[in-house]
N, C-alpha and C positions, 0 to 999 in steps of 0.2 A: 376463196372469198375475197373479192375486190373491195376497195374502200367505197366505191360507188354503190355496190350491192349492200354493203353493211349499212351505209347511211339510208338507203332505201328501206331496209328492214326497220331501222330506227324510226323513220317517218311513218311507216304503216303500223307501228306498235307491235310488230311481230318479231322483234329482235330477241335472241336468246344468248345466254352466256357463251355457248359454243360458237356463235357467229363471230364474237370478238376474238376468241382464242384461235379459231380457224384463220381469221384474217392475219393474226400475228404469226401463225405458222407459215402462211404463204409468204409473208415478208422475209422470214428467216430462210426459206427455200430460195428466195430471190437474192439472198446475200446481204440483207440488211443486218447491221451489227449494232445492236442497242440492248443494254441490260434490261430496260423496261419491256421491250418487245419480247425478249427471251423469257422473262418472268410471266408475261401475259400468256405466251404460248404454252408455258409449262402448266398453267392453271387448267388447261384443257385436259391434263392427265387425270385430274380429280373427277370422280363421277358426278359430284354435286359441288362445283366451285362456288365460293362465296361471291355473291353479286357485288358486294362493296369492293372486294379486292379486284375483281374483273374490271369494274368501271374506273377504279383508282389507277390501275396500270394502263388502262386504255387511254385515259387522259394524259398520262405521262408519255405514252408512246406517240400520240399524235403531236405532242409538244416537241418530242425529239425529231419528228419528221417535218415539222413546220406546217402541219395541217390543222384545220379547225372544223368544228361542226357548226353548220348554219343554224339559225333559229328554226323553230318548228314550222312556221309558215313557209319559209323558203325551202325547207326540206320536202314539204308536201308538194310544192310546185315542181321541184326537181324530180321527185318520185313519180308524179303524175306524167311528166314528160317522158321519163324512162319507160313507164308502163305502156304509154301510147306507142312508143317506138317498138317495144316488144310485141305489141299487137300487130303493128305493120310488118314486122318480120315473121309473123306467125309463130311466135314463141310462147304466147299465152292466148287463152280464149277470150272472146269478147265478153262473156259472162264474168270472168275473173276481173277484167279491167273495169267494167261498169260497177260491180259490187264494191270494189275498192274505192273508186273515185266518188261513188255515191256516198260512201261512208265518210270520205274526206269532207263532204259538204256539211255534215253535222259536226264533225270533229273540229272543223275550222270556224265554228260559230257562224255557219252559213255564208261563207265567202262566196260572193256572186259568181265567180268564174266556174265554181264547181256545181252551180245550179244546172249547167248544161247536162251533167251526168245524172243528176237527180231527176230531172224532167225526162231525160231519155229512158231512164229506168222505169219511170211511171208509164211512159208511152209504150214500152215493150210489154209491160204487164197488161195494159189495156188492149194492145194489139192481139196478144195471145188469148185474152179473156173475152173481149167484146168485138174484136175485128176492126178497131179504129184507134187513132192516136189523137192527142190534143195539141201538143207543142210542136212536133215534127211532122209537118204536113205531108211530106212525100215518103214517110216511112211505111213500108209494107212488109208482109211476111216474106215475100220473094227477094226483096233487096236488103233485108235487115243486116246481114253481115257486111256487105259492101258499104251500106249507109253508115254503120258504126265506124268503119275504117276512115270514111270521109270526115266524120266528126272528130276522130282522133287527129287527123292531119290538120284540120282547122283549129282544134284546141291548141296544138303546138304553136301555130302561128299567132293565136290570140294572146298567149301568155308572154310573148316577146314584144308586144306593143302596148302603148299606153291607151287604155280604153276610156272613153268619156265617162264622167260620173253618172251613175244610175243607168249605165249602158243596157243592162239586161231587163230594165223596165220600160225601155223605149221601143219604138218601131221605126222602120225606114219606108219612105214612100217610093213605090215603084215608078211613079211618074216623074217626080222632081228630085228624088234621092235625099230628101230632107230627113234627118234623124232627130227624133224627139218624141214626146208623148203625144198621143192622138187625142182628139176630142170626140165626144159622142153626140150625134144628132139624130133626130127622128127621120126615119127612112121615107115615110109617106104621110099624107094627110096632116101636114104640119099645122094646119089651121084649126085642127081639133085638139082639145085638151086631152091629156092622157086618160083622165077619168071618163070623158065622153067616148073616146075611142074604144076603151075596153067595154063600156056599156053597149055600144053599137055593134062592134065586131066580135064580142064575146072572147076577146083575147087581149093581152097587154100590147101596147104600142111597140113596134119594132124599132130599135135604135141601131145605128151602125157607127163604126169608128172611121174618122176621116183625118187626113193630114192637115195640120194647122197652117201649113204653108200654101198649099194649092187646092185644098178641100177634096182631093181625090180619096176614094174609099179603097184604093188598091195599096194597102200597106202590109208590111211583113214584120212580125215581132222578132226581137232579138233572142227570143226563146226558140226560134225556128232556125234550123241550119241554113235555110235559103235566105232568111233575113240577114244573118251574119255574113253569108257569102256575098250578098249584094253590097253590104257595107264595106267589106274588105276590097271588093272589086272597084268600088267607087272611090275609096280612100287611098288604096295602095296599088 
């Protein structure tokens, strides 16, 4: 049990007393000499070690080693990056990755960066159930596994840069590369009121989103892999 794996388990909420004692045992095997580490390792001999004792000696052990546990938000990001790398090395399945990072979205009080995985999870369900997706425009049944790996690679890049405020609620223009919120305009028959339009054509007036900079309707949402790809290409 490595310290990285241990903290990953802590971040996911799937940590057990045995994880702490296994970590201590691995340190002893590597030649670490610390009374606190030895006591922590010995707790693993108990069938049901006391959780208080385990955490008490764990805290003492990391103090002896000059280590510290990051706050929960940082641990989630580190864990997410580690899981993405595990997927890219084919060590975990895409379903395992998405389930965990989708859970992070709610556990982090809806941290925007994790919305990528929540929306991808919804798109995969829609793809399997209805044959189409909402957020990821190029996701298909045939390219699903490759597409998820591309999102994992992109996610790693995104967590290491400072993203603009409200990034995931914005869109990028394919014509001028302006990033911002779009505006909605009537697509046709603008001289008719919405009420008259609906009365005459028996359907609501159609509106389209346009770039506020150049008025192009060719925009990509930051909920879409391709939108984020264009932003990163233009910015970095």
